[in-house]
PAMARTOR-240516 format. One record per residue (C-alpha): x, y, z; residue in three letters; residue number from 1; chain. Coordinates in Angstrom, 3 decimals, always signed. Layout:
BEGIN
        x        y        z rest  nr kette
        X        Y        Z  Ala NUM     A
...
// end
This chain:
BEGIN
        x        y        z rest  nr kette
  +50.268  +76.477  +87.564  Met   1     A
  +51.892  +75.847  +90.908  Thr   2     A
  +55.090  +77.656  +91.299  Pro   3     A
  +58.298  +75.361  +91.969  Pro   4     A
  +59.323  +74.649  +95.523  Lys   5     A
  +61.492  +77.160  +97.034  Asp   6     A
  +64.163  +74.712  +98.805  Val   7     A
  +66.771  +77.630  +99.170  His   8     A
  +64.148  +79.164 +101.756  Ala   9     A
  +63.683  +75.992 +103.807  Glu  10     A
  +65.401  +75.703 +107.004  Ala  11     A
  +68.643  +73.711 +106.852  Pro  12     A
  +68.913  +70.296 +107.918  Ala  13     A
  +71.892  +70.739 +110.436  Arg  14     A
  +74.153  +73.482 +111.580  Gly  15     A
  +72.121  +76.424 +111.668  Arg  16     A
  +74.485  +79.147 +111.895  Leu  17     A
  +74.436  +82.431 +110.128  Arg  18     A
  +76.810  +82.580 +107.137  Leu  19     A
  +79.010  +85.593 +106.696  Arg  20     A
  +78.696  +85.709 +102.864  Ser  21     A
  +77.479  +83.452 +100.143  Val  22     A
  +77.439  +84.992  +96.584  Gly  23     A
  +79.327  +84.373  +93.315  Leu  24     A
  +82.898  +85.076  +92.511  Ser  25     A
  +85.233  +85.845  +89.442  Gly  26     A
  +82.478  +87.165  +87.251  Ile  27     A
  +83.670  +89.257  +84.203  Arg  28     A
  +82.041  +92.511  +83.050  Lys  29     A
  +82.974  +95.291  +80.757  Pro  30     A
  +82.260  +98.760  +82.827  Leu  31     A
  +82.530 +102.424  +81.438  Asn  32     A
  +83.934 +105.027  +83.686  Val  33     A
  +83.622 +108.642  +83.031  Gln  34     A
  +86.378 +110.593  +85.019  Arg  35     A
  +88.342 +113.522  +84.111  Gly  36     A
  +87.076 +114.392  +81.224  Gly  37     A
  +87.508 +110.621  +79.915  Arg  38     A
  +85.363 +107.784  +79.310  Thr  39     A
  +87.570 +104.295  +80.381  His  40     A
  +86.514 +100.935  +79.449  Ala  41     A
  +87.279  +98.726  +82.122  Leu  42     A
  +87.480  +94.843  +81.911  Ala  43     A
  +86.033  +94.313  +85.868  Val  44     A
  +86.139  +90.840  +87.596  Thr  45     A
  +83.535  +90.921  +90.311  Phe  46     A
  +83.167  +89.036  +93.845  Asp  47     A
  +79.547  +89.793  +95.182  Val  48     A
  +77.733  +88.335  +98.287  Gly  49     A
  +75.299  +88.889 +101.202  Val  50     A
  +75.105  +86.955 +104.206  Asp  51     A
  +72.925  +84.367 +105.339  Leu  52     A
  +70.596  +83.813 +108.212  Pro  53     A
  +70.565  +80.789 +110.254  Ser  54     A
  +67.185  +79.546 +109.329  Gly  55     A
  +67.704  +79.746 +105.620  Arg  56     A
  +69.000  +76.830 +103.531  Lys  57     A
  +70.403  +78.821 +100.602  Gly  58     A
  +70.825  +82.376  +99.096  Ser  59     A
  +69.164  +83.363  +96.011  Asp  60     A
  +72.361  +83.681  +93.733  Leu  61     A
  +70.665  +84.222  +90.602  Ser  62     A
  +69.427  +87.803  +91.702  Arg  63     A
  +73.444  +88.416  +92.042  Asn  64     A
  +73.693  +87.730  +88.418  Ala  65     A
  +71.178  +89.716  +87.430  Glu  66     A
  +72.313  +92.551  +89.703  Ile  67     A
  +75.339  +92.950  +88.051  Leu  68     A
  +73.937  +92.537  +84.424  Ala  69     A
  +71.585  +95.594  +85.034  Glu  70     A
  +73.838  +98.072  +86.685  Ile  71     A
  +76.971  +97.454  +84.605  Val  72     A
  +75.073  +96.764  +81.619  Asp  73     A
  +73.708 +100.439  +81.695  Glu  74     A
  +77.061 +102.012  +82.006  Thr  75     A
  +77.605 +100.990  +78.280  Val  76     A
  +75.398 +104.320  +77.534  Thr  77     A
  +75.578 +105.754  +81.070  Arg  78     A
  +79.304 +105.547  +82.721  Pro  79     A
  +79.493 +105.555  +86.240  Val  80     A
  +81.948 +108.044  +88.079  Ala  81     A
  +84.280 +105.496  +89.231  Ser  82     A
  +84.772 +101.766  +89.888  Leu  83     A
  +83.896 +101.829  +93.698  Glu  84     A
  +80.753 +103.699  +92.861  Asn  85     A
  +79.677 +100.819  +91.025  Ala  86     A
  +80.511  +98.628  +93.512  Cys  87     A
  +78.447 +100.926  +95.932  Ser  88     A
  +75.325 +100.481  +93.694  Ala  89     A
  +75.508  +96.910  +93.424  Ile  90     A
  +75.930  +96.204  +97.212  Ala  91     A
  +72.858  +98.556  +97.832  Ala  92     A
  +70.955  +96.626  +95.357  Glu  93     A
  +71.955  +93.107  +96.789  Leu  94     A
  +70.250  +94.085 +100.027  Leu  95     A
  +67.214  +95.183  +98.346  Arg  96     A
  +66.761  +92.341  +96.582  Arg  97     A
  +67.565  +89.979  +99.450  His  98     A
  +65.471  +91.348 +102.352  Pro  99     A
  +66.330  +88.731 +104.316  Tyr 100     A
  +70.263  +89.773 +104.096  Ala 101     A
  +71.837  +92.314 +106.568  Thr 102     A
  +75.247  +92.695 +105.024  Glu 103     A
  +76.073  +92.604 +101.121  Ala 104     A
  +79.762  +93.185 +100.286  Ser 105     A
  +81.333  +93.728  +96.403  Val 106     A
  +84.831  +93.256  +95.791  His 107     A
  +85.946  +94.334  +92.255  Ala 108     A
  +89.446  +94.859  +89.845  Ser 109     A
  +90.303  +95.648  +86.691  Ala 110     A
  +93.286  +96.182  +84.562  Glu 111     A
  +94.129  +99.508  +83.802  Tyr 112     A
  +96.646 +100.966  +81.410  Phe 113     A
  +98.664 +104.617  +82.012  Leu 114     A
 +101.131 +106.013  +79.602  Arg 115     A
 +104.451 +106.008  +81.169  Gln 116     A
 +108.188 +105.602  +80.237  Gly 117     A
 +111.473 +106.143  +81.381  Ile 118     A
 +112.137 +108.642  +78.243  Arg 119     A
 +109.232 +110.413  +76.576  Glu 120     A
 +110.155 +108.725  +73.474  Glu 121     A
 +109.484 +105.654  +74.817  Leu 122     A
 +106.442 +106.210  +76.775  Arg 123     A
 +103.940 +103.365  +76.166  Ser 124     A
 +100.711 +101.901  +77.904  Phe 125     A
 +102.063 +100.361  +81.071  Glu 126     A
  +99.423  +97.857  +83.032  Asp 127     A
  +98.206  +98.191  +86.530  Tyr 128     A
  +95.355  +96.758  +88.660  Thr 129     A
  +92.675  +98.939  +90.202  Leu 130     A
  +90.833  +97.512  +93.051  Leu 131     A
  +87.318  +98.694  +94.611  Ala 132     A
  +85.284  +97.228  +97.279  Glu 133     A
  +81.891  +98.204  +99.059  Ala 134     A
  +80.387  +97.115 +102.045  Arg 135     A
  +76.641  +97.804 +102.818  Ala 136     A
  +74.875  +96.973 +105.985  Ala 137     A
  +71.239  +97.380 +106.797  Arg 138     A
  +70.622  +99.231 +110.223  Arg 139     A
  +67.858  +98.173 +112.490  Pro 140     A
  +65.529 +101.071 +111.176  Asp 141     A
  +65.953  +99.746 +107.650  Gly 142     A
  +68.219 +102.325 +106.248  Ala 143     A
  +71.387 +101.043 +104.421  Val 144     A
  +74.994 +102.313 +105.462  Ala 145     A
  +77.534 +101.949 +102.499  Leu 146     A
  +81.176 +101.969 +103.063  Arg 147     A
  +83.656 +102.551  +99.826  Arg 148     A
  +87.189 +101.284  +99.459  Ala 149     A
  +89.314 +102.292  +96.041  Val 150     A
  +93.206 +101.511  +95.742  Gly 151     A
  +95.462 +100.032  +93.156  Ala 152     A
  +98.380  +97.729  +92.368  Glu 153     A
 +101.697  +98.589  +90.887  Ala 154     A
 +104.670  +96.138  +90.240  Val 155     A
 +108.243  +97.953  +90.411  Gly 156     A
 +111.362  +96.338  +91.722  Met 157     A
 +113.659  +96.775  +94.586  Thr 158     A
 +116.931  +96.193  +95.494  Ala 159     A
 +118.110  +94.596  +98.411  Cys 160     A
 +120.464  +96.745 +100.900  Pro 161     A
 +121.681  +93.967 +103.275  Cys 162     A
 +123.206  +91.986 +100.224  Ala 163     A
 +124.340  +95.295  +98.945  Met 164     A
 +126.401  +96.416 +101.747  Glu 165     A
 +127.778  +92.809 +102.357  Thr 166     A
 +128.909  +92.659  +98.802  Cys 167     A
 +130.608  +96.007  +99.096  Arg 168     A
 +132.590  +95.231 +102.173  Glu 169     A
 +133.848  +91.812 +100.561  Gln 170     A
 +134.534  +93.643  +97.299  Leu 171     A
 +136.416  +96.194  +99.336  Thr 172     A
 +138.725  +93.835 +100.706  Arg 173     A
 +139.578  +92.530  +97.011  Glu 174     A
 +139.545  +95.873  +95.303  Phe 175     A
 +140.977  +98.140  +98.233  Pro 176     A
 +140.631 +101.392  +95.825  Leu 177     A
 +136.637 +101.129  +96.935  Leu 178     A
 +137.525 +102.253 +100.161  Ala 179     A
 +138.111 +105.555  +99.132  Asp 180     A
 +135.788 +107.848 +101.023  Pro 181     A
 +134.782 +109.770  +97.462  Arg 182     A
 +133.328 +106.075  +96.250  Leu 183     A
 +131.124 +105.721  +99.585  Ala 184     A
 +128.128 +106.898  +97.755  Asp 185     A
 +129.096 +104.275  +94.461  Leu 186     A
 +125.831 +101.781  +93.782  Pro 187     A
 +126.848  +98.371  +94.655  Met 188     A
 +125.744  +94.840  +93.082  Ile 189     A
 +122.843  +93.237  +95.016  Ser 190     A
 +120.191  +90.598  +94.119  His 191     A
 +116.864  +92.475  +93.039  Asn 192     A
 +113.190  +91.522  +93.378  Gln 193     A
 +109.895  +92.001  +91.307  Arg 194     A
 +107.726  +94.177  +94.231  Asn 195     A
 +104.050  +94.132  +94.000  Arg 196     A
 +102.426  +96.879  +96.172  Thr 197     A
  +99.103  +97.276  +97.077  Arg 198     A
  +97.233 +100.492  +98.449  Leu 199     A
  +93.596 +100.693  +99.593  Val 200     A
  +91.633 +103.819 +100.988  Phe 201     A
  +88.416 +102.766 +103.262  Glu 202     A
  +86.246 +105.930 +102.639  Leu 203     A
  +82.970 +107.208 +104.277  Asp 204     A
  +80.931 +109.694 +102.773  Gly 205     A
  +81.709 +112.066  +99.715  Asp 206     A
  +85.718 +111.629 +100.293  Ala 207     A
  +87.589 +110.812  +97.079  Asp 208     A
  +90.904 +109.214  +95.869  Val 209     A
  +92.229 +109.410  +92.373  Glu 210     A
  +93.488 +105.869  +91.299  Ala 211     A
  +96.178 +107.297  +89.147  Glu 212     A
  +97.400 +109.556  +92.280  Glu 213     A
  +97.444 +106.236  +94.228  Val 214     A
  +99.902 +104.306  +91.555  Ile 215     A
 +102.142 +107.425  +91.570  Ala 216     A
 +102.441 +106.894  +95.435  Ala 217     A
 +103.210 +103.376  +94.856  Ile 218     A
 +105.808 +103.667  +92.735  Glu 219     A
 +107.434 +106.243  +94.669  Ala 220     A
 +107.909 +104.076  +97.366  Ala 221     A
 +109.679 +101.177  +95.324  Gln 222     A
 +113.374 +101.294  +94.393  Ser 223     A
 +112.425 +101.895  +90.770  Ser 224     A
 +109.284 +101.672  +88.780  Pro 225     A
 +109.582  +98.902  +86.018  Thr 226     A
 +108.916  +99.483  +82.090  Tyr 227     A
 +107.963  +97.263  +78.986  Ala 228     A
 +110.080  +99.333  +76.571  Ile 229     A
 +113.632  +99.676  +77.958  Leu 230     A
 +116.743  +99.980  +75.040  Lys 231     A
 +120.239  +99.152  +76.404  Arg 232     A
 +121.027 +102.203  +78.165  Gly 233     A
 +117.629 +102.476  +79.835  Asp 234     A
 +117.995  +98.929  +81.424  Glu 235     A
 +121.286 +100.245  +82.732  Gly 236     A
 +119.502 +103.335  +84.118  Gln 237     A
 +116.561 +101.475  +85.468  Val 238     A
 +119.108  +99.318  +87.400  Val 239     A
 +121.352 +101.996  +88.693  Leu 240     A
 +118.205 +104.172  +90.103  Asn 241     A
 +117.133 +100.991  +91.979  Ala 242     A
 +120.494 +100.534  +93.358  His 243     A
 +120.831 +103.754  +94.541  Arg 244     A
 +117.529 +103.351  +96.466  Arg 245     A
 +117.882 +100.408  +98.006  Pro 246     A
 +114.535  +98.715 +100.017  Lys 247     A
 +113.443  +96.203 +102.153  Phe 248     A
 +109.845  +95.337 +101.814  Val 249     A
 +109.345  +97.212 +105.329  Glu 250     A
 +111.180 +100.060 +103.637  Asp 251     A
 +108.861 +100.227 +101.032  Val 252     A
 +105.792 +100.172 +103.287  Leu 253     A
 +106.974 +102.816 +105.874  Arg 254     A
 +108.006 +104.888 +102.944  Asp 255     A
 +104.616 +104.447 +101.003  Leu 256     A
 +102.357 +105.085 +104.394  Leu 257     A
 +104.889 +108.024 +105.389  Ala 258     A
 +104.119 +109.798 +102.206  Ser 259     A
 +100.213 +109.930 +102.331  Leu 260     A
  +99.339 +112.635 +104.299  Pro 261     A
 +101.120 +114.794 +101.981  Glu 262     A
 +100.115 +113.251  +98.789  Arg 263     A
  +96.547 +113.074 +100.037  Phe 264     A
  +95.779 +116.198 +102.007  Pro 265     A
  +92.081 +116.315 +101.088  Gly 266     A
  +91.234 +112.836 +102.912  Val 267     A
  +89.833 +112.847 +106.302  Pro 268     A
  +91.647 +111.441 +109.198  Asp 269     A
  +88.592 +108.684 +109.229  Ala 270     A
  +90.014 +107.114 +106.462  Ala 271     A
  +91.433 +103.848 +106.724  Glu 272     A
  +94.401 +103.184 +104.685  Val 273     A
  +95.449  +99.304 +103.834  Arg 274     A
  +98.607  +98.982 +102.302  Ala 275     A
 +100.668  +95.455 +101.366  Ser 276     A
 +103.695  +94.857  +99.465  Thr 277     A
 +105.488  +91.508  +98.405  Val 278     A
 +109.178  +90.900  +97.136  Ser 279     A
 +109.268  +88.160  +94.862  Glu 280     A
 +112.850  +86.880  +95.731  Glu 281     A
 +115.386  +86.290  +93.145  Ser 282     A
 +118.233  +84.284  +95.295  Ile 283     A
 +115.408  +82.689  +97.709  His 284     A
 +112.669  +80.079  +97.140  Lys 285     A
 +110.132  +82.380  +99.025  Tyr 286     A
 +108.918  +85.537  +98.935  Asn 287     A
 +108.952  +88.500 +101.663  Val 288     A
 +105.843  +90.456 +102.393  Glu 289     A
 +104.630  +93.158 +105.006  Ala 290     A
 +101.141  +94.580 +105.634  Ser 291     A
  +99.865  +97.380 +107.952  His 292     A
  +96.404  +98.685 +108.427  Arg 293     A
  +96.084 +102.582 +109.610  Val 294     A
  +93.915 +105.490 +109.523  Thr 295     A
  +95.199 +108.750 +107.829  Leu 296     A
  +94.735 +110.609 +111.379  Gly 297     A
  +97.286 +108.088 +113.024  Glu 298     A
  +99.738 +108.898 +110.167  Leu 299     A
  +99.466 +112.447 +110.421  Arg 300     A
 +100.536 +112.654 +114.217  Arg 301     A
 +103.912 +113.659 +114.727  Pro 302     A
 +104.485 +110.347 +116.406  Glu 303     A
 +104.096 +108.555 +113.377  Ser 304     A
 +106.699 +109.987 +111.615  Ser 305     A
// end
């Protein structure tokens, strides 16, 4: 029987350019991770792709789906050590199954739950997002170089320091008692934002980062964490906590980056850090964002403090 014509392997009709990435996106899969003595069942969304040579019309996309099914399905009985390790295995296999490709990339995001609460008796499972990436590159000698990334996103809140001081000035004129120096540290009204902050570490070799430590670093940099369960007094406490630590997105980003050398002493200097933060504004019809990319070595230098 004559095999079907391989249209993908034909030369493109025009525009013979090497494409950096062609693949599949939005593939949802269950993944079991064994970490810290516990097995975590994650619902993961994967994006995968490989580069495409200039002389090839199309990429063999079914191979990508097959690789995901094989590697991820195996975790049902043999959990992986981490989400980023699964991404690395997928990226390496993508290059093996696509011999014409020289680069492969895998991006993954997963819902993650931690038991948190403003008080012990109100602790419940709060939701976060785990982030993982892997990039595989085929060297001239045929060996494959891998680079991993791991991170998380957490949602909290910020209180605007500029509006706070403006309100303080206006209210002091209206209520002169507020000018008493003993009230200088009194939290003042301001407008609030829901803040979404991401922190991702790009790692080489055996370097490792715990996702829960990433989440803790993010929440410590925001004006306050937020919680699903809050009684009346707790709501007031969250508001007070946030207004005692008013922050711009710039403050959130700088405070987060400045905390990393102490929080992650075992991560090597060469590790690259990507951080971004978005405040979803309450009184404006736009959001405010800030982002930065830097190595841990640069953050450890005295001039960066």
